[in-house]
N, C-alpha and C positions, 0 to 999 in steps of 0.2 A: 504494500500500500504506500502511495506517495505521501511524504510528509509535507505539510504546508506551514508557513510562518503563522504564529499565533500571538495575539496581543489581547488585552482585556479591557472591557468596560465594566466597572464594578457596579452592581446594582445596589441601591439603597435597601437595607433590610430593616423591617420594623419589628421590634421586640415588645410584646405586650406586657404591661406591669399592672398588678392589681391596685385597687384604691387603697390609700393609706391616710388615716387621720388619727390623731391622738384622742383617746376617750377613756373613760373609766370612772368609777365611783370612789368614795372617799374613805371608807372606814375599815377594811379588814386588817388583820395583823399579818404583816409580811414575814416570809421566811427570812431569817438572817442570812446574809451572804457568808459563805465559807471563805476563810483567808486563802489567798493564792500562795501556793508553795513557792518559796524563794527560788528563782531561776526557772520556774515552769513557763512553758510557752502557752499563752492564752489568746484565744480569738475573742476580742471584746465585742460587745453588742454593736451592730452597725445600724440598726433601725429602731432601737429603743427611743421613744419620744416621737416617733413618726408612725410606724405601723402599730405600735402599742405603747402605753404609757411607760415612762422610765421611772416612775415612782413605785417602789417595791410594794408599799402598802396597798395602793390603789390597784396595782397589777394583780396581786394575790387575790384581792376581793373580786375583781372583775372576772378572772379566769374561773374562780370557784363558782361564781354566779352563772356563767355560761354552762358549766358542767351540770350544776344542780337543776337548771331549767330544762335540760334535754330529757326527753321521754324516750329512752332507748329500750327496745324490747329485749327480752331474755335471749341470750345466745348460748345454745346448748354445747356446741363444739368448742374447739380451741380457736381463739382469734389469732390468726397468723399474720394478717396484714390489714391495713386500713388506708383509706384516702381521706385527706383533710385539706381544706382550702388554706390559702396563705395571703389573703388581702389584709388590709388594716382591720383590727379587731372590731371596730365600729361597724364594719360591713359584714365580715365573715366569721367573727368570733362565735356567734350563736350557732352557726352550722358546725364549726369545728367542735363545739361542745358535745354534739351527738357522738362523734367518733371517739372522743376521749372518755365520755361517760361510760361507754361500753367496757372500758378497761378497768373500772373501779373494782377492787377486790382481786385483781389478777396481778401477777408479778412477772417481770422480764428483767433479765440481767443486761441485755444488749438491745439497743434499738437502732436499726439501720434505716436512715432517712434518705430518701431519694427525691430530688427536685430538679426543676429546670434552671438554667442560667438565664437571667433576665438582663445581664449586663453587656451583652454583645461580645463576650469573650469566646472565640472559637475553641472548642474542646475536642480533642481526639479521644473518643471513647467516653470515659467518665473520670471525674476529678475527685480525689480524696483530700482530706485535710491532714496536715502534718502536726497541727497543734495538739498539745497535751490536754487542754481544756477548752470548752466553749462556755462563755459567761453570759448571763442575762441579769436583770435586776433582782431575780430570785436566787441568785447564786451561780456556782459554776458546775459544769457537768464534764466528767472525764471522757476523753475520746478513747475508744477501745483500740489500743495499739496492736494487740495480737490479731484481731480480726482485720484491721487495716493492712497489716503485713501479709496476711493470708490472701486478701483480695488482690494486692499488688502482685503476688506470686501466681494467682489463679488465671490472670489474663493480662497480656502485655498492653492492651488498650486502656487499662486502668492505671492512672498516674496520680502522683501527688501534685496539687496545684492550689496553694493558699491564695493566689491571685483570684482564682475562680470563686472562692468563698468569701473574699474580703468584704465585699459590699452586697452580697447576695442575701435577699430576705426570705426566700422560700422555705429554707430549713430553720433559720433562726426563730421564726414566729411560732414554730411547733414546740419549741423547748419549754416555755412557761406552762403549757398544758401538760407536757410530760412531767415536769417538776411538781405539778400539783397532784397527779394521779398515781405516780410511781414513787417508791421509796428509795431504791438503790439501783441505779442503772448507769450504763455507759452508752455512748453513741458512736455511730459510724456515719458521718455526713458524706453524701455523694451528690454531685451535681453533674448534669449532662446537657448538651445542646443539640446533639445528633439524635433525632427520634426515629431513625431508620430501623427496620426490623433486625438487621444484622447487629447493630450496636446494642439495642435494647435486649434482645434475646441472649446475646453473649453476656451482658451484665446480669441478667436474671439467673443464668447458669452459675456464674461466679458467686452471686449472693447465696443461692441455694446450697452451694458446695461448702460455704463457711458458716452457715447459720446452724446453731444448735437448738435444743428444745426450749431454750429460754430467750429466743430471739424474736423480736417484733419487727415487722417491716412497715414502713410508712411511705406512701406516695403523696407528695405535696403538689396540689394543682388547683387552680381555679378553672372554671368551665368557659363558656363562650365569652368572647371579648368584644364589646362595643356595639352590638346591634341594638335596636330598640327593645324595650322590655318584653313585648309580646313575642318577638322573634327569639330573644334570648331564652325565654322559658321553653319555647317549642324545641329549639336545638338542644338545650340542656337536657330535657327529658328524653330526647332521642338518644343522646350519647350515654346517658345514665342507664337507659334500657339496654344498650349494647354492652356496657360494662357488666350489667347484671346477668348477661348470658355467660359470663366468665369465659369468653372466647376471644382470644387476641386477634384472630383474623377478622372477626365481626367488628371489633373496636376500630381497627385500621380502616376497614371498608366503610364503616359508618362515618368516620372522620372525613374520609375523602368524599363521600356522597354529600355530606352537609356543606362542605366547602365549595363543592361544584354547583350548588344550587343558585349561587349569585345573590345571596341574601345581603342586603345593604350593610356595609360596615362590619361584616362578620370576619374577624381576623383569625380566629381559631375556635375549635370546639373544646380543647383542653390545652392550656398553655404548658402543662406538664404531661403531655401525651406520652412521652418516652418514659417518664417516671411511673405513670399508671401501668403501662404495658410491662415494664421491668418488674414491678412489684407484683402485679397480677400473675405473671408467669412464674416468678420465684415462689409465690405463695402456693401455686398449683404443684410445683415440684415438691414442696414441703408438706403437701397433704391437704391443702384447702380444696374444697369441692363446691363452695357456694359463695357468691357475691351478693350482698344484701345492701340495698340503698336505704339509708336511715332517714335522710332529710335533704331538702333542697330549698334554696332561696336565691335571690339575686339582689344586686345593689339597689334596685328600685324599691324593693320591699322595705329597705331601711331609709333610703334617701330618695323620695319621689323625683327630685330634680335630676337624678341620673337616668331617668326612664328612656331618654333618647340616646344614651351611651352607656349601655348596661354591661355588667360582668356577673356571671353566674357562679354559684358555689354548691358543692355537694359533699355529703358524708356517706362513705361506703365502707363496709367491712368484708374481709375475706376470711372464711372460717371452714373448719373441717377437723378431721382427726390427724394430728401432726405425725409425720413420719419420723423415724429415728434420724439423728444427725448424720449427714453424709449420704443418705439414701435419696437420690434425685432421679430414680428410675423414670424414664419417660421424657427426660430432657431432650429437646430437639437438637439435632446437629446444627452447628453454626453454619448459616448459609454462606456460599462462596462470595467473595468480593469481586473476583475477576469475571468479566463477561466472555463467553465463548464466541467462536466465529459466527454461528447463526444469530446469536443475540446482537452482536455488533452489526451484522448486516440488516437485521430488522430495524435497528435504530437509525441507521444511515438511510434506509429506504423511507422510514417514517419521516425523517427530517426533510428529504427531498420532496416527498409527496405533500407534506404539510406546506412547504414554501410554494409549490406549484398551485395547490388548491387555493391557498390564501390569495396569491397574486391574481388568479383568474376568477375566483368566485367570492372572495372576501370571507371565506369560511375555513375551518380546519377539519381534517378527516377524523373519524372516530378511532379510538384505540381499542382494537379487538384482539386481545391476547390473554391467555390463561397463565403465561409464564410468570411465576412469582417474582422473578428478578425485575420484571418491568413494573412491578407494583411496590417495590422497596423505595423509600424516599432517598434520593441521591442528589448531590450537587453536581451540576453539569454546565459546560460551556459548549456552544456551537460556533465554529469558526468557518467563515466563507472566504475563499480566495478566488481571484480571477486572473488567469495568466500569470500565476505566481505572486500576485500582489493581494494584500489584505483587502477584502470587500465588506467585511462586517464580522464582529465578534461580541457576543453578549451571552451572559449566563448568570448563575447564582452561586454564591460561595458557601451557603448553608443549605443543607438538604431540607426542603420544605414541601416538595411535591414528589409523587411517584415518578420513577425514572422516565418512563415513556412520556408522561405528561410534561415533565421538565424539559425533555428534548424537544417536544413539540413547541412549547412556549419559547424556548431559546432560539429555535430555528426561525420562527416568525420574527422575533426581536432582532436577530442578527441581520435578517434580510431587509427590514423596513424601519427599525427603530434605533439603529446605531447612528447617533447624531454626527459622527465624523464623516459619514458618507451619504450620498443621495440614496433613496430606496432602490432596491433591486427591481428591475422590470422583467416581465416574462421572457423577452427575447434574449436576456442574458443567461438564462438558466443552463443552456447546454454548455456554457463555458465556466460555470460556477463549480468549484470543488468544495465538498463538505467534509469537515473534520469534527469529531466529537471528543471531548475530554470529560471523563467521569471522575470526579474528585473524591479523594479520601477525606475523612474528617481532618480538621486542623489541629496541630499540636504546637503548644508554645515552646520556644527554645530560649535558653538562658543567654546565649551568645550567638552573634552572627557567624562565628566560626563553626557552628554546628550545621550551617546551611551547606548542602552538597549540590553542586552544579550538575545538572543532568538528571538528578533524582528528585530534587525538591522544587515545588512551587513555593512562592513566598508571599505572605501577607504582612504588610507593615502598617502599624497604626501609631499615630502620635497626636494626641488631642482629638480634634475633629477630622483630621486628615488621614487618609488611608489609600493604599494601592496594592495591586496584586499582579504578579506574573505567574503564568502557568509554567510547569517544569520544562516544557520544550522551548521556551523563549530564549533562554541564555545559550543553549547549544546552537540554535538556529542563527543567532546573531554573532556567535563566536566569542561570547563574553566569558571572562572568568568570574569568580564570586564577587570581587570588588566592583567590577564593571556592572554586573547585574544589579547589585544592591544600590550603587550610585544612580543608575538609570531608574530604578524603581522609586527611589526617594525623590529625585529631581523631576522626572517626567511623568510619573504616575500619581504620586501622592502630593506633589507640590511642596516638598520639604527640602531643606538643605541636603546636598548630595551625600554628606557624611552623617546624616541623622541616624542611620542604622547603628552607629557606634554609641549613641546617647543611651545611658542606662534607663532613662524613662521611656524610651521607644519600645513598643511591643513588637516582637517578631514571632510569626507563626509559620510553620512549614506544613506541606501536604504533598501527597503524590497524586498522580493521575494515570488512568488507563486511557491512552490516546489511540484512536483509530480513525481512518479516513477512507474515502471512496477510492477505487481503482481509477486509473486515468480515463477509462471509458465509462465511468460510473457503473 
């Protein structure tokens, strides 16, 4: 297959964040804070005073009130996992109370918390915390170092990244509830931004392999983001019904179906979809057989002024007869990440057919395939060249759509929406060459010296400026690492050419499977 030059236009990505405002009442007795051991590494609260009150007395009373107000049915089996929301307590605290009320009278020694990254930090796989303790106004909670080490050993896509946790709220807001209902426990905080099947099921297997009989799993997620209240309620109940089937495939399919409906201002069905799937599947491996929805509400129920821009919240439990530690019979094999020749050809044909249909009819062809690889969410770029010269290149750097749909969207965008070029016209198509790059998740690197030319693509971020080069760009231009990074800084991100050396500059690397059409298409 002929190789073509490739450059990038970076698409702006929107990360949804739940509502946050301080609230709370005035009178409960707060739990005293435990002294921090001298020399201990502590993750201090990042959103106390924003998502929940930073006053320990008011916080203790508020959380207790949420839990006491919840009418949770009796659960006969073992509670292995749960879903709880993570918006400001004023909005979602009452719903979270249902999840945690179900834990009263039960004990767990370890709580594995899984949530999404809202901070726009690309993550390869999942990110753990290296801190010894996490602190809230109610005191500090130990991080289970043994389980952390086992997870790191279980899967190479699981890494330590305190940057990913530093300002993230999705896990922190769960801690005061846990500190209220559990007496003695440690935590394992995990965040992820890649919600694709490969990543989430690999994480589920890793979690199940290290969880013992005293481990609780928690998925932190809000539901629909930003439609009007009526649409939010409809979509939220549909996705909760899918979760209640306890079927990962059903959840993924329902998410895709709802996003495809064109509902005004619907940004997502679950901002923590990956966390939900990972915890659901891990709970199944550990013996859970039922998903029970306990409660639902949305922001308009609390604040009617949010009815035109609503966020949904749900409480769900996963329960059953827990299996012995280490018994994860039935765990699915990790799906392959590389596409085979027929799959590559399918996507190339889809890209060409999509451009041709769009230019001639203003529509796009249907995606008709049962291949699971085409339905995994992947980040992709489509590059168009004409007579060896770039004619358009657009894609997405975070996996937000199923692979086939992402290729279809990128193909149209590369043909008619790349602002550096005039739109492609039908008469050009015979001379257009198509190349597709399917990206891996992004991984942060501590130093630019870790960037490998010819292997890595690079994302650079500094303040509000960012830029990306695909892995094939540097070899095609004959650049060494310094030349690649200088061009990335100066010509893609609009930064000083040596900004990559600045310790405050963020660097991320990724790989890509690149394939293109034959000369005769």
